[in-house]
Backbone bond lengths (Angstrom), bond angles and torsions (degrees), N, CA, C in turn:
res aa  C-N    CA-C-N  psi(-1)  N-CA   C-N-CA  omega(-1)  CA-C   N-CA-C  phi
1 M - - - 1.455 - - 1.506 109.89 -
2 G 1.333 117.77 138.49 1.453 120.82 -179.69 1.510 111.25 -78.95
3 T 1.321 115.27 171.51 1.445 121.11 178.49 1.518 110.79 -60.56
4 V 1.323 116.26 134.70 1.458 121.26 178.69 1.519 108.11 -96.86
5 R 1.306 117.74 124.28 1.456 122.35 178.54 1.521 108.96 -101.54
6 I 1.321 116.21 134.97 1.445 121.62 177.87 1.513 107.39 -98.63
7 L 1.314 117.43 112.93 1.451 122.30 -172.08 1.522 111.21 -119.18
8 A 1.312 116.72 142.70 1.455 120.37 170.24 1.518 107.98 -79.36
9 V 1.328 117.23 130.28 1.457 121.11 -173.08 1.527 109.49 -113.00
10 P 1.332 119.81 112.72 1.459 121.31 178.61 1.518 110.68 -73.57
11 L 1.288 115.96 156.83 1.461 122.10 -179.58 1.510 111.56 -75.23
12 A 1.313 116.96 132.08 1.458 121.25 172.45 1.532 108.63 -74.86
13 A 1.300 116.58 144.33 1.466 120.11 -177.06 1.520 111.78 -59.32
14 L 1.327 116.24 -28.64 1.461 119.43 -178.23 1.515 112.71 -63.68
15 L 1.344 116.86 -21.20 1.447 119.51 -171.67 1.516 113.10 -100.92
16 A 1.313 117.37 9.38 1.459 119.93 -173.68 1.520 112.16 -60.41
17 A 1.334 116.61 -29.17 1.460 119.16 -176.71 1.521 112.99 -96.60
18 A 1.330 117.25 7.38 1.462 119.66 -177.90 1.517 110.69 -64.53
19 S 1.326 116.22 149.88 1.464 120.47 -177.42 1.507 110.48 -129.12
20 L 1.358 115.24 142.60 1.452 120.36 176.24 1.528 110.87 -112.81
21 S 1.301 116.40 24.52 1.454 119.81 -175.23 1.524 112.35 -68.85
22 C 1.324 117.22 -22.03 1.458 120.67 -179.13 1.517 109.85 -98.54
23 A 1.314 116.55 135.71 1.457 120.30 178.05 1.519 109.71 -67.84
24 A 1.329 115.35 151.60 1.458 120.04 178.87 1.523 109.49 -64.52
25 E 1.317 115.92 144.95 1.451 120.99 179.65 1.516 109.21 -127.08
26 P 1.336 117.60 154.06 1.463 120.03 176.67 1.523 110.96 -59.31
27 F 1.317 115.93 151.40 1.452 121.12 176.84 1.520 108.54 -141.73
28 A 1.318 115.76 162.83 1.464 120.32 -176.54 1.522 110.48 -110.90
29 V 1.324 116.21 143.14 1.463 122.06 171.82 1.520 107.75 -121.41
30 R 1.319 115.65 142.28 1.465 119.74 179.53 1.516 109.61 -94.41
31 L 1.317 115.08 125.02 1.456 122.49 175.40 1.521 106.79 -121.02
32 G 1.327 115.63 100.19 1.451 119.42 -173.26 1.519 109.28 64.79
33 S 1.312 116.99 -127.20 1.472 121.06 179.69 1.521 112.31 -91.00
34 E 1.320 116.95 -0.81 1.471 121.52 -176.16 1.520 111.10 -102.70
35 R 1.332 115.85 143.83 1.465 121.41 173.56 1.529 108.10 -109.09
36 I 1.321 115.58 123.25 1.455 121.82 -179.35 1.526 108.61 -107.13
37 A 1.316 116.84 127.70 1.464 121.56 177.49 1.524 109.34 -85.08
38 L 1.331 115.91 130.25 1.457 122.14 179.73 1.523 110.39 -123.11
39 D 1.308 115.13 154.74 1.451 121.89 174.20 1.522 107.11 -156.87
40 T 1.324 116.01 162.19 1.457 120.34 175.57 1.524 109.38 -95.57
41 P 1.320 118.11 155.05 1.464 119.50 173.00 1.528 109.99 -64.27
42 P 1.330 118.43 160.75 1.466 120.46 177.18 1.529 111.44 -55.06
43 G 1.332 115.55 137.98 1.460 119.77 178.95 1.506 114.54 94.22
44 F 1.343 117.44 0.29 1.462 121.34 -178.80 1.516 110.89 -124.33
45 S 1.334 115.94 152.85 1.464 122.53 177.78 1.521 109.54 -129.75
46 D 1.329 115.40 131.97 1.467 120.66 178.23 1.527 110.17 -70.28
47 T 1.324 116.85 141.38 1.470 122.02 -176.88 1.517 113.45 -107.56
48 T 1.323 118.69 -1.73 1.464 120.01 -168.05 1.524 113.40 -65.19
49 D 1.343 117.84 -25.14 1.462 119.97 179.38 1.523 113.41 -84.07
50 L 1.320 117.61 -6.36 1.466 119.94 -177.81 1.524 112.73 -73.67
51 G 1.325 116.52 -28.70 1.458 119.96 -179.97 1.509 113.56 70.27
52 S 1.329 117.96 24.90 1.461 121.25 179.62 1.527 110.64 -81.25
53 P 1.345 118.86 117.93 1.464 120.32 179.12 1.526 112.50 -58.70
54 R 1.328 117.50 -35.74 1.464 119.13 -177.68 1.529 111.41 -70.76
55 L 1.315 117.17 -38.92 1.460 119.23 175.56 1.528 110.58 -68.32
56 Q 1.317 116.17 -36.58 1.464 119.54 177.07 1.529 110.71 -63.96
57 D 1.332 116.68 -39.38 1.460 120.22 178.26 1.522 111.09 -65.98
58 L 1.339 116.11 -40.14 1.458 119.22 178.38 1.520 110.62 -63.35
59 A 1.334 116.34 -45.09 1.461 119.98 178.48 1.529 110.83 -60.39
60 A 1.335 115.74 -42.62 1.471 119.96 -179.09 1.518 111.58 -64.31
61 S 1.341 117.46 -29.59 1.471 120.19 -179.28 1.522 111.89 -72.21
62 L 1.326 117.41 -13.40 1.458 121.28 -177.13 1.517 113.33 -90.76
63 T 1.322 117.51 -7.87 1.460 119.41 -174.06 1.517 110.30 -146.73
64 S 1.307 116.02 167.47 1.453 122.28 179.30 1.528 110.76 -74.13
65 A 1.329 116.17 151.82 1.467 120.75 176.85 1.529 111.37 -65.54
66 S 1.322 117.10 -14.87 1.465 120.57 178.64 1.526 112.03 -80.08
67 N 1.343 116.78 -2.89 1.463 120.87 178.84 1.525 110.68 -105.86
68 R 1.303 116.24 147.67 1.470 122.79 172.69 1.525 108.71 -96.64
69 I 1.309 116.87 125.54 1.457 121.28 179.81 1.528 108.96 -78.63
70 L 1.317 115.90 123.88 1.461 122.02 -179.96 1.516 111.86 -99.33
71 L 1.316 116.71 -29.25 1.460 121.54 -174.35 1.523 108.34 -160.55
72 F 1.324 116.98 134.79 1.461 122.41 171.07 1.515 106.63 -135.54
73 A 1.319 117.60 119.86 1.463 120.94 -170.57 1.517 112.42 -123.92
74 L 1.325 115.30 141.25 1.456 124.29 171.47 1.521 109.09 -104.46
75 T 1.331 116.32 163.39 1.458 118.58 171.83 1.530 108.85 -63.18
76 D 1.319 116.19 156.41 1.461 119.60 178.44 1.527 110.91 -58.93
77 G 1.327 116.76 -36.69 1.463 120.03 178.54 1.515 112.04 -64.13
78 D 1.317 117.29 -44.53 1.463 120.43 177.52 1.522 110.99 -64.64
79 M 1.323 116.66 -36.66 1.463 119.73 179.81 1.527 110.17 -65.25
80 R 1.330 117.19 -42.00 1.463 119.65 177.60 1.526 110.78 -62.03
81 N 1.333 115.90 -44.92 1.467 119.14 179.13 1.520 111.29 -62.67
82 F 1.319 116.45 -39.54 1.459 120.70 -179.91 1.524 110.79 -60.46
83 T 1.315 116.07 -48.12 1.466 119.44 -176.73 1.522 112.07 -72.33
84 N 1.331 117.01 -19.59 1.465 120.49 176.36 1.529 113.13 -91.72
85 G 1.326 115.90 -1.09 1.458 119.81 179.32 1.511 113.99 82.50
86 D 1.339 117.34 12.81 1.457 121.30 -179.84 1.529 110.46 -92.93
87 K 1.325 115.64 163.11 1.456 121.19 178.21 1.524 109.92 -66.44
88 I 1.322 116.93 140.97 1.459 120.55 177.60 1.524 109.43 -106.86
89 D 1.338 115.60 149.56 1.463 120.90 -174.65 1.526 112.95 -80.53
90 L 1.325 116.99 -37.17 1.465 122.46 -176.02 1.527 111.78 52.01
91 K 1.329 114.94 44.20 1.463 118.85 175.96 1.523 111.66 -88.30
92 R 1.323 116.31 -20.84 1.458 121.06 177.21 1.527 108.88 -143.81
93 Y 1.312 117.68 136.04 1.457 122.43 179.27 1.520 107.94 -163.81
94 L 1.322 117.15 169.20 1.461 119.65 -177.32 1.523 110.74 -152.45
95 I 1.336 114.94 161.49 1.466 120.96 -175.86 1.523 109.35 -146.81
96 A 1.335 115.99 147.55 1.461 122.88 173.10 1.524 108.02 -128.32
97 V 1.328 116.71 132.02 1.465 121.48 -179.51 1.524 109.33 -137.29
98 T 1.327 114.76 168.75 1.458 120.77 173.51 1.526 108.12 -139.79
99 P 1.336 118.93 146.14 1.471 120.59 177.87 1.527 110.65 -63.51
100 K 1.330 116.58 126.00 1.463 120.11 -179.16 1.526 111.59 -59.63
101 G 1.318 116.77 -36.30 1.457 120.31 -176.69 1.515 113.87 -72.42
102 M 1.350 117.32 -9.00 1.459 120.31 -177.22 1.522 112.43 -118.80
103 E 1.328 118.39 -4.46 1.462 119.38 -169.88 1.524 113.27 -68.86
104 N 1.328 118.52 -24.00 1.466 120.49 -179.17 1.521 112.87 -93.19
105 D 1.330 116.91 -4.37 1.457 120.94 -176.25 1.532 110.39 -110.47
106 R 1.310 115.44 155.95 1.455 119.93 171.34 1.525 106.97 -82.84
107 V 1.309 116.50 120.77 1.463 121.63 -174.29 1.527 109.30 -85.55
108 S 1.320 115.80 120.90 1.463 120.80 179.26 1.528 109.85 -78.78
109 A 1.323 115.53 167.37 1.461 120.44 178.14 1.527 110.94 -61.25
110 S 1.331 116.90 -38.24 1.466 119.94 -179.44 1.523 111.32 -70.35
111 S 1.332 117.05 -38.13 1.462 120.17 177.45 1.528 110.87 -66.26
112 F 1.329 115.44 -38.06 1.463 118.97 177.81 1.524 110.62 -66.18
113 A 1.315 116.74 -40.08 1.466 119.98 178.27 1.523 110.81 -62.02
114 T 1.324 116.76 -38.11 1.461 120.34 177.37 1.527 110.80 -66.25
115 L 1.335 116.34 -41.12 1.462 120.97 177.51 1.521 110.63 -60.22
116 V 1.318 116.76 -44.47 1.465 120.86 178.83 1.523 110.47 -61.21
117 S 1.320 116.29 -46.50 1.460 120.69 -179.72 1.519 111.59 -60.46
118 D 1.343 116.65 -45.06 1.460 120.91 -179.83 1.536 111.15 -66.48
119 S 1.329 116.74 -38.92 1.461 120.76 -176.06 1.517 112.22 -70.68
120 L 1.321 116.97 -35.51 1.457 120.84 -175.73 1.524 112.71 -97.62
121 H 1.329 115.39 -2.34 1.459 119.40 -179.69 1.523 110.80 -60.88
122 G 1.295 116.14 133.69 1.456 120.10 176.45 1.516 114.83 89.87
123 L 1.351 117.65 -4.30 1.459 118.91 179.32 1.527 112.17 -74.20
124 G 1.328 115.92 -22.27 1.458 119.27 -179.25 1.515 111.86 79.79
125 K 1.330 115.39 -165.73 1.457 120.88 -179.66 1.522 110.17 -86.37
126 P 1.340 117.51 149.46 1.461 120.37 177.55 1.522 111.57 -58.03
127 A 1.322 116.06 143.76 1.460 120.35 -178.10 1.524 111.76 -62.35
128 G 1.335 116.43 -36.24 1.454 119.99 177.35 1.513 113.57 61.28
129 T 1.327 117.16 40.20 1.453 121.15 -178.85 1.516 110.55 -118.69
130 A 1.329 115.62 144.53 1.463 120.06 176.77 1.517 111.40 -82.63
131 D 1.326 117.02 -23.83 1.467 121.49 -179.39 1.527 108.95 -99.57
132 V 1.325 115.81 84.66 1.463 121.63 -175.49 1.527 110.86 -64.90
133 V 1.328 117.01 -42.46 1.467 120.20 -178.53 1.524 110.58 -60.87
134 K 1.310 117.01 -46.33 1.464 120.39 -179.77 1.532 110.78 -60.94
135 F 1.332 116.24 -39.78 1.464 120.00 179.49 1.519 110.96 -66.02
136 L 1.347 117.49 -48.84 1.464 120.84 -176.82 1.527 111.71 -68.88
137 Q 1.325 116.42 -29.07 1.465 120.87 -179.75 1.521 111.32 -60.05
138 A 1.324 116.05 -29.75 1.464 120.66 -177.49 1.522 112.64 -92.83
139 R 1.331 117.55 -0.51 1.449 120.82 -177.57 1.523 110.82 -97.80
140 P 1.338 118.04 160.54 1.468 120.89 179.93 1.528 111.82 -62.48
141 I 1.315 115.98 144.68 1.466 121.33 178.02 1.528 110.17 -62.12
142 G 1.333 116.50 135.12 1.464 121.64 174.83 1.504 115.24 78.95
143 E 1.329 118.49 5.49 1.468 121.12 -179.02 1.515 109.86 -102.06
144 A 1.325 117.24 117.81 1.457 121.52 -179.03 1.526 110.12 -70.59
145 E 1.331 116.26 131.63 1.456 122.54 -178.71 1.526 109.95 -116.56
146 L 1.323 115.77 144.32 1.457 121.17 176.57 1.521 109.08 -82.50
147 L 1.327 116.31 117.21 1.462 120.72 -178.56 1.525 112.17 -95.25
148 A 1.334 117.58 -40.01 1.464 120.31 -178.19 1.520 110.09 -162.81
149 E 1.318 115.96 150.58 1.466 121.10 169.43 1.515 106.75 -95.63
150 L 1.320 116.84 121.57 1.457 121.77 -174.30 1.515 112.98 -90.10
151 K 1.319 116.43 -37.82 1.461 119.92 -175.72 1.521 109.48 -158.38
152 R 1.324 115.51 141.29 1.477 120.08 175.31 1.519 108.84 -141.59
153 Q 1.327 115.25 115.22 1.458 123.47 176.40 1.517 107.56 -135.11
154 P 1.335 118.52 166.81 1.475 119.65 -179.80 1.531 113.28 -57.39
155 D 1.347 117.14 -32.49 1.461 120.07 -177.08 1.525 113.14 -111.90
156 L 1.336 118.08 13.30 1.461 120.31 -176.62 1.527 110.82 -162.34
157 V 1.322 115.21 128.22 1.463 120.87 173.38 1.522 107.83 -133.32
158 S 1.330 116.57 130.63 1.461 120.98 -177.61 1.522 109.64 -132.48
159 V 1.331 116.45 132.54 1.460 121.31 179.90 1.521 109.77 -131.04
160 L 1.337 114.94 159.25 1.456 122.61 176.01 1.524 107.99 -109.13
161 Q 1.338 116.65 129.76 1.457 121.75 179.94 1.526 110.57 -128.23
162 G 1.313 115.94 166.13 1.452 119.99 178.22 1.513 110.72 -156.48
163 M 1.330 116.63 162.51 1.458 121.20 177.77 1.525 109.98 -155.58
164 R 1.324 114.78 156.37 1.466 121.33 172.05 1.522 107.64 -91.94
165 L 1.328 115.87 125.14 1.458 120.87 -175.16 1.525 111.64 -84.54
166 P 1.340 117.20 147.14 1.466 120.38 173.82 1.519 109.93 -72.58
167 P 1.328 118.43 155.54 1.470 120.08 175.41 1.518 110.05 -60.98
168 L 1.333 115.71 144.46 1.458 120.10 177.30 1.518 110.53 -70.09
169 P 1.326 118.28 150.18 1.463 120.58 174.36 1.527 110.23 -56.20
170 G 1.324 116.20 133.34 1.460 120.03 179.60 1.518 113.92 82.01
171 A 1.341 117.76 9.08 1.456 120.40 -179.90 1.523 110.95 -66.02
172 T 1.332 115.90 145.74 1.464 120.65 176.75 1.521 109.23 -72.46
173 M 1.331 116.62 167.96 1.454 120.75 178.67 1.522 110.38 -60.11
174 W 1.351 116.04 -40.54 1.466 119.25 179.38 1.525 110.40 -63.11
175 E 1.326 116.84 -42.18 1.458 120.00 179.71 1.525 111.27 -64.84
176 K 1.347 116.38 -36.86 1.464 119.34 178.79 1.521 111.51 -66.93
177 E 1.331 116.19 -30.07 1.461 120.32 -179.43 1.525 112.27 -87.03
178 T 1.333 116.77 -3.67 1.465 121.56 178.28 1.524 108.48 -114.56
179 P 1.314 118.18 89.76 1.468 120.77 -174.55 1.521 112.30 -64.94
180 Q 1.326 115.19 149.64 1.450 122.42 174.51 1.525 109.23 -109.32
181 Y 1.311 114.99 146.87 1.457 120.65 -179.63 1.529 109.34 -124.79
182 L 1.300 115.24 135.95 1.456 122.12 178.51 1.521 108.33 -109.83
183 V 1.324 117.07 130.57 1.464 121.24 174.85 1.526 107.68 -120.69
184 F 1.318 116.55 147.47 1.462 119.68 -177.14 1.519 110.88 -158.34
185 T 1.317 115.07 151.36 1.456 121.38 172.61 1.519 108.60 -98.98
186 T 1.314 115.69 142.55 1.462 122.79 172.98 1.518 107.42 -121.62
187 T 1.322 116.60 121.64 1.458 121.34 -177.48 1.520 109.63 -124.99
188 L 1.312 116.59 125.07 1.461 123.06 173.56 1.524 107.39 -101.91
189 L 1.336 115.09 126.85 1.460 120.91 -169.42 1.523 110.38 -133.92
190 L 1.317 115.99 132.60 1.469 121.31 172.84 1.517 106.98 -99.73
191 L 1.334 116.21 111.88 1.455 122.24 -173.28 1.522 109.74 -128.39
192 R 1.307 116.58 115.74 1.470 122.08 179.91 1.524 111.67 51.52
193 G 1.316 115.30 41.55 1.455 120.24 177.45 1.514 114.55 77.80
194 K 1.324 118.15 12.91 1.467 122.60 179.22 1.526 110.00 -123.78
195 A 1.314 115.60 143.87 1.466 120.98 -179.43 1.526 109.58 -95.07
196 L 1.317 116.14 124.45 1.456 122.17 177.80 1.522 109.54 -119.42
197 R 1.318 114.85 150.07 1.468 121.83 173.80 1.524 106.82 -123.61
198 L 1.319 116.60 118.24 1.452 123.00 -179.27 1.529 109.01 -111.40
199 Q 1.321 116.68 135.65 1.459 120.20 176.64 1.528 109.43 -135.88
200 V 1.326 114.91 132.58 1.462 122.77 178.20 1.522 107.45 -119.56
201 Y 1.347 116.69 128.03 1.463 122.47 -172.52 1.524 111.23 -116.76
202 A 1.335 115.55 147.99 1.464 120.89 173.74 1.528 109.15 -152.08
203 L 1.326 116.73 137.39 1.451 119.99 168.40 1.528 107.27 -69.03
204 L 1.311 115.89 134.96 1.461 120.42 -176.40 1.523 109.13 -84.33
205 E 1.332 115.48 107.05 1.455 121.23 179.19 1.530 112.35 -116.72
206 S 1.333 116.46 -19.29 1.462 121.05 176.49 1.525 108.27 -157.83
207 K 1.317 116.13 167.51 1.462 119.81 178.74 1.523 111.57 -61.99
208 G 1.330 116.13 -26.11 1.453 119.65 -179.90 1.504 113.88 -65.40
209 D 1.340 117.19 -20.21 1.461 119.78 -179.30 1.525 111.59 -65.57
210 I 1.325 117.27 -34.67 1.463 119.55 179.84 1.525 109.96 -70.72
211 G 1.335 117.11 -41.72 1.458 120.04 175.51 1.511 111.44 -61.31
212 W 1.341 116.65 -39.82 1.462 120.53 177.41 1.526 110.75 -62.26
213 L 1.326 117.41 -42.54 1.466 121.61 178.65 1.524 111.18 -57.40
214 E 1.319 115.93 -49.09 1.459 120.17 -177.37 1.525 111.03 -64.44
215 Q 1.330 117.22 -42.71 1.458 120.55 -179.96 1.527 111.71 -66.35
216 T 1.336 116.86 -42.94 1.462 120.64 -179.17 1.527 110.80 -65.90
217 T 1.325 116.53 -40.93 1.468 120.30 177.55 1.519 110.56 -60.31
218 Q 1.335 117.47 -45.27 1.461 120.29 -179.30 1.516 111.57 -66.46
219 R 1.330 117.67 -39.57 1.473 120.08 178.08 1.518 110.59 -63.69
220 W 1.325 116.50 -38.68 1.464 120.80 178.93 1.528 110.07 -64.20
221 L 1.331 116.40 -45.55 1.457 120.63 179.56 1.527 110.98 -62.82
222 D 1.317 116.99 -42.67 1.467 120.31 179.39 1.527 110.85 -61.64
223 E 1.335 116.45 -41.37 1.459 119.95 -179.03 1.527 111.41 -67.99
224 L 1.331 117.60 -41.05 1.463 120.19 178.26 1.526 111.02 -63.98
225 A 1.334 115.78 -39.45 1.473 119.05 177.59 1.531 110.32 -63.26
226 R 1.327 116.95 -40.48 1.468 120.47 179.89 1.534 111.22 -65.77
227 L 1.332 116.42 -42.27 1.461 120.51 -177.01 1.528 112.70 -70.22
228 N 1.322 116.66 -22.91 1.473 120.03 -172.88 1.530 112.17 -115.06
229 R 1.307 117.36 26.75 1.472 120.39 176.15 1.522 111.08 -64.81
């Protein structure tokens, strides 16, 4: 995975009249002959209908060009700020994608196992440390590290990763001396014969952020399973 940049995204003039008065609702995406129901976890809003080039670029920076982006979501607070033309924090966000080369085919258990192996190849062993900041502080900037394996089943593998972020362009000296850390879950899921990759991101500001990541990832998985029974 390439370096993830956290950018403030100004409001496009086209979106000045956008409204968030309606709660997010599940929606369906067609993958080949199959329709997959998607939704965001509570507290998040999907951005894909906004048509914002900057949000599209941010989403694209989170995944390979070989994947099709199905959903990219901001927190409800960031979405409100975005539509009001205010600066957004981008401290938490999430994305769902599917491999373009597999979206028209029914993915077998063996093909999914190969996808998992290829996707996680080279990550090494989990760090297995309670002090995530201390571990990431000693690692190269922008390099994603495997912190823990959260779940492994025949149709689902979920891991926790983290990285030390580079200073933003134009950062003050104090900001450059205060490193930021990004933590995220990566989940590969076989759902109704389709392979999905879900990622939930959070800037690491306290130990509670990792617990929040794990809980939000599980709630998202539970909701997708319910919607696609």
